[in-house]
PAVO-32691 format. One record per atom (N, C-alpha, C): x, y, z; residue in one letter. Coordinates in steps of 0.02 Angstrom, whole numbers, plus 50000, padded with zeros to 5 digits. Example, Ala and Ser with C-alpha at 12.3 -4.5 7.8 and 13.67 -1.06 7.14 Angstrom:
# PAVO-32691
506604971650390A 506154977550390A 506604983550390A 506424988850354S 506844994750357S 506455000250394S 
//
This chain:
# PAVO-32691
500454994149994M 499995000650002M 500415006450004M 501005006250046L 501395012350039L 501745013649974L 501895007849942K 502215008449873K 501715011849824K 501115009049829M 500615012149787M 500475019249803M 500495021049863Y 500385028049879Y 500935032749856Y 501545030049860A 502145033449840A 502235034249761A 502075028449730N 502165028549660N 501495030349617N 500945031849649S 500355033049615S 500405038449571S 500165039049512S 500135044849465S 499605049949495S 499155046849531E 498635051349556E 498875055649615E 498635062049623A 498825065249682A 498405063749737A 498685062249803I 498315059849858I 498555064049920I 498085066949950L 498205070750011L 497775068450061L 498035068750125F 497635067150192F 497535072750226F 496915073950256F 496825080150305F 496465077350366F 496705081450419S 496375080450481S 495655083650482S 495315081550538S 494535084250542S 494575092050545S 495175094750568E 495215102250575E 495445105150502E 495585100850453G 495745103850385G 496485104050379G 496865101650421K 497545102850417K 497855096150381K 498435097550346T 498695092150303T 499095087850338T 498965081150334I 499295076050371I 499845072650331I 499715071350266S 500175069150222S 499945070150148S 500435069450103M 500305070250036M 500815066049999M 500695062949938N 501155058849905N 501525062949856N 502115060349822P 502465064149778P 502115067149719P 501595062849697A 501205066249637A 500875072449657A 500555072649725A 500265078949749A 500775085249756A 501345082849785E 501905087949788E 502125090449725E 502105086949673K 502395088449611K 501955094549570K 501325094649589I 500845099149554I 500835106149596I 501045106249661M 500975112049696M 501565117049690M 501425123549693D 501965127649692D 502335128249763D 502875131949764V 503305131049823V 502865134249885V 502535139349877Q 502205143149928Q 501595138849954Q 501255136349911A 500685132549928A 500905125649962A 501425122749938L 501675116649967L 502005117750031L 502275123450044E 502545124950110E 501945126350161E 501415129850144Q 500865130850184Q 500485124150203Q 500455120250146L 500115113050155L 500515108850212L 501125109250204K 501525104750247K 501515107750320K 501445113950324K 501365117750389K 500715116050417K 500195113950379G 499535112450409G 499195118350414G 499305123850373A 498945129950385A 498245129450363A 497825132750392E 497085132350368E 497055135550304E 496505132850266D 496445135850192D 497005136050144D 497475130950162A 498065131350119A 497885128650053A 497445124450051L 497225121449987L 496865126949939L 496585131549976C 496285137149932C 496805141049890C 497385140549908M 497905144049876M 497955141949801M 497795135249789V 497815132249728V 497195130249695V 496695129749738C 496005127149709C 495705133449676C 495345132149616R 495015137749583R 494275135949576R 493965130949619G 493365129349620G 493215122549596G 492555120949605Y 492395114049578Y 491765115249542Y 491555110249502T 490945110749457T 490325107349496T 489765112149502N 489125109149528N 488615109849474N 487995108949491E 487515108949440E 487345115849411E 487625121649435S 487445128349410S 488075130949382S 488665130149404K 489195133249382K 489845128149367K 490245130549319L 490885125849297L 491375126249351L 491475132649381M 491925133449432M 491665137649487M 491555134749546T 491315138949606T 491535136349670T 491515141249715C 491745139449786C 491155138749836C 490535139449799E 489955139149844E 489885131849876E 489635131749936D 489645124749967D 490225121049956D 490815123649975C 491485121249963C 491565113549980C 491805109149940Y 491865101749961Y 492295100650024Y 492735105950033F 493135105650085F 492805106350158F 492285110750160T 491915111650217T 491225109250216T 490955107050165S 490235105650157S 490175097850146S 490665093250149F 490675086250127F 490185082350175F 489995085150238N 489655080650273N 488865080250249N 488665085450213H 488015085250189H 487985085750107H 488435084850073S 488515084250003S 488895078349981S 488755076149918D 489075069549896D 489635071649855D 490275070249885F 490845072549851F 491285065349835F 490965060749820S 491245055149804S 491595054549736S 491325059349695S 491605059549626S 491325066849603S 491835071349585F 491695077749562F 492265080449526F 492165085849493Q 492685089549455Q 492965095449489Q 493585096949494V 493895101749530V 494425104849487V 494645111649490F 495075114649454F 495665117449499F 496245114749488L 496785117349525L 497395121149478L 497665125749517E 498205129549478E 498845125449497E 499115123549444T 499715118249445T 500345122149428T 500915119149443V 501495122049426V 501665120349349V 501815125649306G 501975124849239G 501405123049192G 500825121649208K 500265119349171K 499645123749180K 499645128349225G 499085132649236G 498615128849268G 497895131349259T 497335128249292T 497165121749251T 497165116649284I 497015109849264I 496395107149297I 495915103849250P 495345100549278P 495575093449310P 495325091649364Y 495385084549398Y 494765082149413Y 494775074949401S 494215070849430S 494435070049506S 493995071349555A 494165071449623A 493705067249664A 493935064349722T 493515061549772T 493775064449837T 493355065249881F 493465068649945F 493015065850001F 493295060950039H 492825058050085H 493215055950156H 492835054450202V 493155052250271V 493285044850267V 493905043050282I 494175036450293I 494225034150366I 494155038550407D 494185036750478D 493755041150517D 493075038750524P 492575042450558P 492715045050628P 493085040250666E 493225042150736E 493745048650739E 494255048450703K 494715054150705K 494555059250649K 494055057950602G 493845062650549G 494435063650500G 494815059150493T 495345059450439T 494995058850364T 495215062850323R 494915063350257R 495435062450201R 495285059450153V 495755058550090V 495485062250030V 495935065749997F 495775069649943F 496185066749878F 495825063349833I 496165059749775I 496035063449708I 496515064549672L 496465068949612L 496765065749549L 496385065149498R 496605062249436R 496575067749381R 497125068549348D 497185073349292D 496785072749228D 496315077349216L 495865076049161L 496055080049102L 496605083349102S 496775087649048S 496805084648978S 497165078248984I 497245074848912I 496585072248892I 496175069848936K 495485068348917K 495095073848885K 495145079548916F 494745085548893F 495055087648825F 495685087148812E 495955088748749E 495725084148695E 495675078648714T 495475073148665T 494725074948644T 494325075948699Q 493645077348691Q 493515084148648Q 493915088948666N 493875095148626N 494045094248549N 494665089548539K 494845088348476K 494205084848435K 493895080548468L 493415076548437L 492755080448426L 492645085648469Q 492025090248460Q 492265094948400Q 492895096448400Q 493085101848338Q 493065098248274Q 493245091748272N 493275088248212N 492505086348187N 492105084948238T 491365083448224T 491055089448197T 491185095148234M 490905100948211M 491185103348139M 491785102548125M 492105103748065M 491815099248002M 491745093548018K 491405088547979K 490695090447956K 490315092648010N 489635094647993N 489655101147954N 490095105747966V 490115112347928V 490255110847860V 490835106547844I 490985104847773I 490445100847745I 490125096647775K 489505092747748K 488995096947723K 488885102447772A 488355107147760A 488545110947701A 489215112947690Q 489395117547636Q 489405113247568Q 489565106847577E 489525102947513E 488775101447494E 488335100547535N 487625099747519N 487315106147488N 487555111647516E 487285118247491E 487595119547425E 488175117447411R 488555118047344R 488165114247293R 487995107947316K 487615102847270K 486935105847256K 486605108947301R 485885112047291R 485995117647241R 486465122247256I 486535128047214I 486715125347140I 487195120947139S 487425118247071S 486805115447031S 486385111947067R 485825108747028R 485345114547014R 485235119847046E 484755124647033E 485035128546977E 485735129546970L 486015133146920L 485915129146849L 486105122546864H 486035118646800H 485285117546773H 484875115946822D 484165113346804D 483655119646792D 483825125346826S 483385130446827S 483685136346779S 484155138646810V 484415145846768V 484605143746696V 485085138446697A 485285135946627A 484775134746579A 484195131846602Q 483615129846563Q 483225136046539Q 483195141146587E 482855147946570E 483235150646516E 483905150946523L 484295154546468L 484305150246398L 484245143946402L 484155140346347L 483485141446314L 482905142946348S 482285145346323S 482325151146283S 482745156046317A 482805162746294A 483155162146225A 483675157746217V 484005156946159V 483545153546101V 483185149046115V 482715146846071V 482295151546042V 481965155446089D 481575161546068D 481885166146023D 482475167946037L 482905172645993L 482965169145925L 483125162545923R 483205159845859R 482565159745823R 482005158445849A 481365159545817A 481225166345792A 481485172045831L 481425178245810L 481745179745740L 482265176545731K 482675177845666K 482205176145602K 481725171845610Y 481285170045558Y 480715174545554Y 480655178945596M 480025183345600M 480155190445577M 480745191745554T 480915198445532T 481505197645483T 481515202845438K 482105203645394K 482475209645402K 482345213345459D 482625219145479D 483365217745501D 483885220145462E 484535219045471E 484825221045543E 484585226645567D 484775229445637D 484495224345687D 483935222045677V 483565217945726V 483945211145730V 484105208245668L 484425201945659L 485095202245688L 485465207845681K 486145209045709K 486125208745782K 485535212545812K 485585212945883K 485355206045911K 484935203045878T 484715195945902T 485325191145900T 485695191945851S 486345186845850S 486855188545906S 486885194845918E 487395197545975E 487085194646043E 486425195546051S 486105193146114S 486085185646124S 486055182446064M 486155175446071M 486875172446088M 487315176446062S 488065174146080S 488165176146154S 487915182346173T 487905183646246T 487675177946295T 487035176246281L 486655171046317L 487055164346317L 487345162446258L 487685156246250L 488345156246296L 488715162146291R 489295162646341R 489095162146418R 488515165846424L 488285165646498L 488065158246516L 487775154246474M 487645147146490M 488315143446503M 488745144546461D 489445140946472D 489695143146541D 489675149046560D 489855151446624D 489535147846677D 488915147946668I 488455144646726I 488565137346730I 488685134246673R 488805126846679R 489515125846712R 489985130446696N 490665129646725N 490585130846802N 490245136146824L 490135137346891L 489755132146930L 489295129846894S 488915123546925S 489345117746942S 489765116346893V 490265110546901V 490785112346953V 490995118346956E 491555119647005E 491245119547077E 490605121447085L 490285121347150L 490205114347178L 490015109747128R 489935102547153R 489915098247086R 490425094947060P 490355090946999P 489905085347012P 489485085146966S 488975078246963S 489365071846961S 489925072546923A 490285066946911A 490575063646969A 490725067447021L 491055065647084L 490495061547120L 489935062947119D 489405059547156D 489155053747112D 489165054047049D 488795048247003D 489395043546991D 490015045546977F 490465040946944F 491195040246982F 491235044847032G 491845043547077G 492465048647054G 493015047347092L 493555052847095L 493855052547019L 494045046646989E 494395047046928E 493995050946879E 493305049546868A 492935053146820A 492885060346831A 492835062246895A 492855068946919A 493445072746896A 493905068846915F 494645072546903F 494695073546821F 494585068546788R 494715069346713R 494205075346687R 493625075346706S 493215080746686S 493455087946705S 493685087846767H 493935093746789H 494575096446756H 495025091446750F 495675093746706F 495515095746635F 495015092646607K 494815094846535K 494585102246536K 494175104046581R 493935110646590R 494535115546602R 495035113346647L 495625118146657L 496015119046591L 496105113446553E 496415114646492E 496125119446446E 495385119146443E 495035123246400E 495045130646423E 495045131046492S 494985138546516S 495585141946531S 496125138246543F 496745140846565F 497365139146524F 497215133646475G 497775131446435G 498215127846474G 498055125346542L 498515121046582L 498455113546557L 499025110246551T 499015102746536T 499085099246602T 498645094746613V 498695090546676V 498875083946657V 499495081246672N 499695074446653N 499435070446711N 498855066346704F 498515062846754F 498615054946749F 498845052146800V 498945045246802V 498545043046862V 498125037846848S 497705034946902S 497645027946898S 497675024046956T 497545016146948T 496965014346984T 496575018947008I 495975017447051I 495285014847002I 495405016946938K 494865016846887K 494155018546916K 493675013646928K 493085015446946K 492925014347024K 493425012847063T 493435011947129T 493035017347162T 492535016247204R 492165021447255R 492425020647319R 492485027147349Y 492615027747417Y 492115030547460Y 492255031447519E 491715034747567E 491655042147535E 491075044547544N 490915051747515N 491395057047545N 491545056747612E 492025060947642E 492765061047607E 492925054647596V 493595053947571V 493695056747499V 493165054847458E 493135057147387E 493115064947385E 492695067847431T 492645075147429T 493325078547450T 493605075847504V 494265078547523V 494765078047475V 494855072547436L 495355072247390L 495245076647326L 494655077547307Y 494445081347254Y 494645089347276Y 494425091447336R 494475098347347R 495195100047366R 495615094547394V 496325096447397V 496715096847332V 496485091947281C 496835092547218C 496625099547181C 495975100947194Q 495655106747160Q 496085112947190Q 496205113347247E 496575118947281E 497295119147260E 497625113047260A 498345112547239A 498455115147169A 497965112747124I 498095115147050I 497955122747043I 497455124947083F 497265131547079F 497895136347103F 498215133747153N 498835137847177N 499355137347124N 499405131947091A 499875131047034A 499805135946980A 499105136346965I 498915141446914I 499095148446934I 498895150246995K 499025157247016K 499765158947032K 500125154247059Y 500835156547079Y 501455153247047Y 501305146847023A 501895142747008A 502225144646944A 501765148346898Q 501965150346834Q 502225144046786Q 501755139246785V 501905133146745V 501315132446694V 501435128146640E 500915126046598E 500775118546598E 501155115646641V 501035107746651V 501045105546724V 500545102146744V 500535099546817V 500465091846811V 500775088146857E 500705080946862E 500235079446915E 499835074446905V 499335072246959V 499375064846963V 499515061647015L 499475054347031L 498935052547077L 498575046747057L 498105044347110L 498135037147109L 498235034247171F 498305027147175F 498305024847250F 498135018347251E 498145015247315E 498825012147338E 498975012047400E 499615009647423E 499535006847495E 499545000747498V 499464997547567V 498915000547608V 498314999047588N 497665002247623N 497715009647634N 498065012947585T 498115020647588T 497965023347522T 497525027447518L 497405031647455L 497925037047448L 498255037847398R 498785043047389R 498525048247332R 498685054347343L 498625058947296L 499255063547294L 499565064447231V 500135068147223V 499995073547167V 500145079847186V 500045084947137V 500725088747130V 501045088247075K 501745090347064K 501835095847013K 502135101447027D 502255106246977D 503025107746976D 503275110446920G 503915112046912G 504065119646913G 503675123346948G 503625130246950G 504105134146995G 503955139947020V 504345144347045V 504585142147122V 504105138147150G 504115135747215G 504155141547264G 504255139147334F 504285143947389F 504745140947443F 505005144947487K 505445142747548K 504915139947603K 505055133047614L 504615130747673L 504745133747737L 504265135047775G 504325139047834G 504155145947833G 504185148247772S 504015155547755S 503255155647731S 502955161547736N 502355162347708N 502305162747632N 502025157847601P 502015158247526P 501575163747503P 501625165347439I 501205170847411I 500485169347422I 500135174547438G 499405174747452G 499335173847525G 498735172547545T 498525172447617T 498715166547656T 498825160447620G 499015154847657G 498405150847680G 497825153447669L 497195150347693L 497075144247651L 497315143847583G 497155138047547G 497565132147570G 498195133147597L 498595128047625L 498255125347691L 498055130047731F 497745129247792F 497095125147783F 496675126747735G 496145122847712G 496215115747698G 496715114847663M 496935108447632M 497105103747692M 497505106947744N 497705103047805N 497035101447843N 496605106247857E 496015104747896E 495645099447862E 495515099147796R 495125093747764R 495505086747771R 496145087147762A 496475081147772A 496375077647839A 496455082347894E 496365079647962E 495655076647972E 495155078147938L 494515075947944L 494425068647926L 494825066047881V 494815059047865V 495435055847884V 495765058147940Q 496415055247969Q 496885055247922Q 496935059547869G 497405059947815G 498025063447839G 498605061947802N 499245066047813N 499405069747757N 499465076547761L 499595080947707L 500305083347716L 500745082847668T 501395085147663T 501495089647598T 501885095247612I 501995099947555I 502755101047555I 503075099147499N 503745099947489N 503875105147433N 504265109847440S 504405114847391S 505135118047395S 505365120047342E 506005122947341E 506035127647290E 506345134047302I 506435139147250I 506685136947185I 506275138447130S 506465137347063S 506445129447044S 506205125047095K 506185117747078K 505485116147092K 504975119547106G 504255117447110G 504015115547169G 503415112747174T 503055111247230T 502665105047222T 502685100147275T 502405094047271T 501875093247338T 501355092947322V 500805091247373V 500655084247376V 500725081147437N 500655073447446N 500125072147497N 499635069347480L 499065067147529L 498905059347539L 498985057647600R 498885050447613R 498275049947653R 497845045147631V 497145044947672V 497145037047686V 497155035247754P 496965028047766P 496305025347742P 496235019347718L 495625016747699L 495375011647732L 494705010247740N 494355005147772N 494494998647722N 494364993547747E 494364987347703E 493864987647645E 493274990047657K 492774989347607K 492884994547556K 492824993047492R 492854997547433R 492234995247383R 492014999847347E 491514998147293E 491765000247228E 491574995847181V 491714997747115V 491134999847069V 491145005247043A 490515007947006A 490425004546946A 489805003146930K 489624998546869K 489615002746810K 
//
């Protein structure tokens, strides 16, 4: 028992019925600052108050009302949460128990277990869950707007084009015919812009046919719009993955190529997509101007931050290697579940 007391990772303190410290183990001494430790060892009254920042009750996260140290006789303090000011770590949450172990002498024991790692894990989980929900909502809204543009706005413009074509056969006025032709050209360009915007918001190919088809369609539009050649090599063919995984890879690739167009000053980009030991890998490489790692690249840097955030949501690992005048390589690795689907 003495060895357990001395070697325990939990902080253990014994108090007399008068509230004076009888003993404390090394784990308890380790978290106390010098002044508080000195007062506790002297058995000073309210010495624990020097480090305690309150406990959690039904109404407040941190409170000293009905303090566990003085009100334990009429309250249940067999398990509660308390906050202590510790050396080097600031205010730390602890799972605590405070109860009488010797009713005749009134000896009480105070046992503390550090909850900071547990809280950090829970906070990270909550952040990831919230971010997943936000991104899912964004993608659903993109999909809705994309379909609205394609099915409603584009169709209305098409109807207008048909009406203008019919108007050509209803008059021989050269001015009217010229203006009609100009209006038709404007509407057709607008239709192309709307279709491109619809696809950029959420490509239907990604939902219907998967990553490889969506990538090929996207790269074809890039070549038509920007003159950028994308050398695309894929070995996944029609394999389908979880919706989150496909969305993350598509958006990361989209952002990486967009950065290459804006900053790399290149006409050719290489994209590789393949599986490797239960890992889906995406590599986007350009031979452009590059940038110095550790410095802020041209632009706001939010694109790189967004890629990292998305990668983390699917437990992926994103690495970016770049060197001045030698280009940039974006490498994304996403762990896969055993189950895969092949689109028919």
